[in-house]
C-alpha positions in Angstrom: -95.4 10.1 -130.9 -92.1 10.7 -133.4 -91.8 10.1 -137.2 -88.4 8.5 -137.5 -87.4 5.1 -136.4 -85.5 5.9 -133.3 -87.6 6.1 -130.1 -84.8 5.8 -127.4 -84.7 8.8 -125.6 -80.9 8.8 -124.9 -79.9 9.0 -128.7 -82.9 11.0 -130.0 -81.2 13.5 -127.2 -77.6 13.0 -128.2 -78.6 13.5 -131.6 -80.1 16.7 -130.6 -77.2 17.6 -129.0 -74.7 17.2 -131.9 -72.5 19.9 -132.6 -70.4 19.9 -135.5 -67.3 17.5 -135.1 -68.7 15.8 -132.1 -67.4 12.2 -131.8 -70.3 9.2 -131.5 -68.5 5.5 -131.2 -71.0 2.7 -131.6 -69.2 0.0 -129.9 -68.8 -3.7 -129.6 -69.7 -4.9 -125.8 -65.7 -5.1 -124.6 -65.0 -2.0 -125.6 -63.5 0.1 -122.8 -65.0 3.2 -122.0 -62.5 6.3 -120.6 -63.5 7.5 -117.4 -65.5 10.7 -118.2 -67.2 9.6 -121.2 -71.3 9.5 -120.9 -71.7 5.8 -121.8 -75.4 5.2 -123.8 -75.4 1.2 -122.5 -78.1 -0.8 -125.0 -76.8 -4.3 -124.5 -78.7 -7.0 -123.7 -77.3 -10.1 -124.6 -74.7 -11.3 -126.9 -75.8 -9.7 -130.2 -78.7 -7.9 -129.2 -78.9 -5.0 -130.2 -76.2 -5.1 -133.4 -74.0 -3.0 -134.5 -75.9 -2.3 -138.0 -78.9 -2.7 -136.1 -77.6 0.2 -134.5 -76.0 2.4 -136.9 -79.3 1.9 -139.1 -81.3 3.8 -136.4 -78.8 6.1 -135.5 -78.4 7.3 -139.4 -81.6 8.1 -139.1 -81.3 11.0 -137.1 -77.8 11.7 -137.1 -75.9 13.9 -140.1 -72.4 12.2 -140.3 -69.1 14.2 -141.9 -66.7 11.0 -141.9 -66.5 7.8 -139.9 -63.4 5.9 -138.2 -62.7 2.3 -137.8 -59.9 0.3 -136.4 -58.0 -1.8 -139.7 -58.5 -4.7 -137.6 -61.7 -4.5 -138.7 -61.2 -5.0 -142.0 -60.1 -8.5 -142.6 -63.1 -9.6 -140.8 -65.8 -10.7 -143.0 -68.8 -10.0 -140.6 -72.5 -8.5 -141.1 -71.0 -4.8 -139.2 -68.4 -4.2 -142.2 -70.8 -5.6 -145.1 -73.7 -2.3 -143.2 -70.4 0.0 -142.6 -69.4 -0.6 -146.5 -73.1 0.0 -147.5 -73.2 3.0 -145.8 -70.2 4.4 -146.9 -71.4 3.7 -150.3 -74.7 4.9 -150.2 -72.7 8.5 -148.7 -74.2 8.1 -145.6 -70.9 7.7 -143.8 -68.2 10.6 -145.3 -65.0 9.5 -145.9 -63.3 6.7 -144.1 -59.9 6.9 -141.5 -58.7 3.5 -140.2 -55.7 3.2 -137.9 -54.6 1.1 -135.4 -57.1 -0.6 -132.2 -54.6 0.9 -129.6 -55.0 4.4 -131.5 -58.8 3.8 -132.3 -59.2 3.4 -128.3 -57.8 6.9 -128.0 -59.6 8.5 -129.9 -63.1 7.3 -127.5 -61.5 9.7 -124.9 -62.7 12.7 -127.4 -65.8 11.0 -127.5 -68.9 13.3 -126.5 -70.8 9.6 -126.2 -70.2 5.5 -126.3 -73.3 3.7 -127.5 -72.4 0.1 -126.3 -73.7 -2.8 -128.2 -74.9 -6.5 -127.8 -72.0 -6.7 -130.8 -69.2 -10.1 -129.9 -67.2 -9.4 -133.1 -63.5 -8.5 -132.4 -63.3 -4.9 -133.3 -66.8 -4.2 -134.4 -66.5 -0.3 -133.3 -67.0 2.8 -135.4 -66.4 6.4 -134.9 -69.0 9.3 -136.4 -68.1 12.1 -136.6 -70.9 15.0 -136.6 -71.6 16.5 -139.5 -74.1 20.1 -139.9 -77.2 19.8 -142.8 -76.3 23.2 -143.8 
């Protein structure tokens, strides 16, 4: 049995397969998934799981070099943004880049995978750029 909090087989396999610079998107329930990009769908119902808890568990195994947000998320106070800011302040997310939501959707075309959550707040998405531990 694994010792880390991440129990989902698909997510654990994903982290083990990442290379430096790979893009992993944790998405709200409404973000479109581009053709050809793998989807890991965790959504059960509105809010379950939320982005904050998904990010927390994924970070237990994933090394992140940087992250990307849509600037439309920043003026919206929400638990997801508070969680993202807390992890950024702790040094778990590397440097932040901000772009328009339309540019974020274009970035999703380069993603190795999109992880769909039950998050139902507008623009509540984060792209994680994989780092290395050495």
